N, C-alpha and C positions, 0 to 999 in steps of 0.2 A: 587525664591526659588520652586513656584506652577510650571514654566516653566520646570524645572529639575526635578521634581517629574514626571512631566507627559511625558518626554522626556525616562524618566527610562520605566516608564509603556507599553510608543511605543517600546521601545527597547526588553521586554519580551514577548511581542505578536509577533514582526517582527524576530524574532530571533525562536519562534515553527513555523511561517509560511514559514520561511526559510527550515526549517526542513522539510516540508510536500513536498518537491519539492523532484522528484527523475527523475534521467536520462535514458532514454530509447535508444535502437538501433533501426536503422531504421527497421518496419514492427516487432520488438519487441510489446509487451503490455503489462499494468499493469491490471493486473484482480480480480475483489470480488467474490466469489462467494456467492450466497445468500440460506443461509439457513433457515430452518422452524424453528417452535419455540423451546423454550428449553425444554419444555414436549410435550411429541408426545402420540395420546392417546394409552391409553392400550390394545387396540384389533388387532393393527397393529400386524403381523408377525415380526420376526427379521429380515429378508428379506428384509418386506419393511421397516421396519427402518433404517434398513441400506444403503439402496438406497437413504432414506430421508436424512439422515444425511449428507449423499455426498453431495446433494444439485443438484438442476434439471439446474439450470439457476446461468449464469456467465454475469456479466458486464464486458466489457473491453474497455480500453479507450489507445491511440496511441501517447498520450501526446499534446504538441500545434505542430502540423504537419507544421502549418503555419513559424514557428520562432525555425529552425535549430539552434544548440548552439554546435558547436567543431564535427560537424556529428553525434549525437544525438538530440532524444527532449525531452525537459523538462514536466515534468506530475506532476500536482499538487493531492496528497493524498488530498478528503477530511478533511479540518480542524476540521469542526463541528461533524466528528465523528472520534476520536480519537482511538476507541475500533473496528472496523471493520478494520481485515487485509487485502491487500492484498497482491498477488504475482506476479511475469513476467514472462512472456511466452518465449520459445525459438524463435528465428528469424527465418523467414521462408527462406532466403537464407543462404547454409552452409556457405557463405566465411563471412560474418557476423554472423552467430552462433556461428562460431568457437572463435569468439573474446570475447563471453561470457565466464567469467569464474565462473560459478558457479553450486552450486547441484542441478541436476536434479530430481523430486522428481513426483510418482504416483498424482492425482487428489486427493485419499481418505488423504494425510497427509497432503496436504496443508486445505482440509477440517478440518481434527481434529486440525490444529493448529489455522483455523476460528473460531474454537469451544473455544479453549483454551483463546484467546484473546478477546472473548464476553464476556467468565465468568471473565474476570479482570475489567469488564465495572465499576464495582462500587468504584474501588480504580482510576481508570483514570478518571472518572468524580468529584470524593474528590477532585484529583488534580487537574484537570481544575478549580473548585470552589475555592481552593486555591491560584494558579496560578494569576486567572484572577478576581477573587473577593475581597477575605479577604487579599491578598498581596498590590494592589493597595488600596486598601479601607483604611488599617492601614496607609500606605504609605502617605495617602492625609488626612486622618482627624486621624488616630491614635497616640499615643507614639511611643517612638523608643521600649518601653517592648512588645508592642502589635504586633509591627513589626519586631521584633527578635521571638519573639515567633509563628507568621504565618509563615516565613521562615522555623523556626527549622520542623515545622508538616510538611510542604510541603518537606523538607528532608528526616524526615521516613517515606512520604508517596510514594516520589520517589525509597525507599531501596526494600520496599515495595512491589511495582511497577518489579521489577528488579529480586527481589526473586523469587516471583510467576512467573514469566516469563521464568524460568530456563527449564522446563518442553519442552519447545520450542526446544532446544539445542537436546534433544534424536527424538524428533517427526520429526523434519526437518534434522536430521543428521548435524549438525553444527559445526563446530569446535570450540572448548570454549576461544580460541583467538577472534574471531567476539564476542561472546558475553560476552569477558571485555571489548571488546576496545569500542562495544556501551554503557557499563554500566560507563565506567570512563567517556565518554562523557556525559551523563546523570546528572551524579554527579556533575560533573565538572559547567556544564550547565543545571540547574534544569529544563526551561522548555523544555527540552529537550525528560525529564522524559516520558511526553504523549505519546510520538511517539515508546517511546523503544518497545514494544512487536511487532509492527505492522514493524518499522523497521527491525527489527530482524527476522521477516518472510519473508521480503524481501531478506534476505541473501539466500534464494532456491529461484527456477524457477520451472515450470511445465516443464514434458516431451514434454506437447503438447504444438502446434504453435498455434499463433491466428486466423489461417485458420480450425484449428482442433475445438475450440471452438466455431465457429460461428453458429453453431447449437444451440448451450446450450445460444444463446443470447436474451433476448426474443424481437418479434416482433416489440414492439416499438422502442426498441433502436438499433435492426439493420441496419436500412436503414443508420442511423448517424455514426454507427459503421460502416458500408459498406465504406463510403464515406472518414473517416479518414484513413482506412486502404489503400484506393488505392493513395491516398496522400502520404504514409509510403512509397506503392511500388515504387512509382514513384521517390523518391527522393533515395528510395534505391537501384535502378536501375544505379544511376550514381556511386554508391559506389563501383560498381561492376566491372570485366572485364571480366567475364565469359558468352561467347555469351548464354549457357543454363540458365544461371541462370537469363537475361534478359528475355529471350521466356517464361519461367514459370511463372515471375513476372508477363509477359504481357498475360500470359494467364490467371491466379489468378484474374487481375485484371478488365479482362473483364467477368468474371464470377460476380465478384462483382459488376459491374456496371447493370447486370441482378436483382440485389435487388432494389423489390419496396420500395416509402417510407410508402406505406398503406401496407407494410405487419406486 
């Protein structure tokens, strides 16, 4: 009996971890805007506040570039930080970028979405506590009444997360069908509700590509990002038949090789 309960707990965890994976086209990256504290000093001007809200730093990842799957790279969103929204960038090569059907947005809208998702952190953390704390505890040690109550509260919390995420539809100019599709998935499979806000944010991508965002990558992470970028470029060259695209990929890879590990 205890083995079945443990197996059910592992299924809940496994469903959440599987939902943290996203697929990236070659040279497409998943990026996270590093935002300042929620409260900014009062002496800052309006222009300075806006600049800080946009975020000066961006962390990018090209996924598992050593493990392509059907011509794409799987990338894992940080499972310990479900309240941190990410976005996808445009691909470098036009032939690959043309296959990405997503609404392209300016960086300030993506930063606004990042702020909104961060404001949902208390609800998301409560849901994580319910799903990975209270529900497993009552499943193993509690009675059926306690288990049903914790599951009911988890559903209520999921509904709240879905409802308070609705402004993302306007911020990111998303189709309502995308919102309701993800909402249905989150209600049918409650562990997916933890990722609902950031998976909704991933339905849009930035106008900028990874090359344009490299200047925003922190110095200590730039060399590692450059190596993954080169690996993605090498793979992308095999996916295109355009000589001009191959030449531009080679030129970009040569520039990236100049990035020092001590930068």
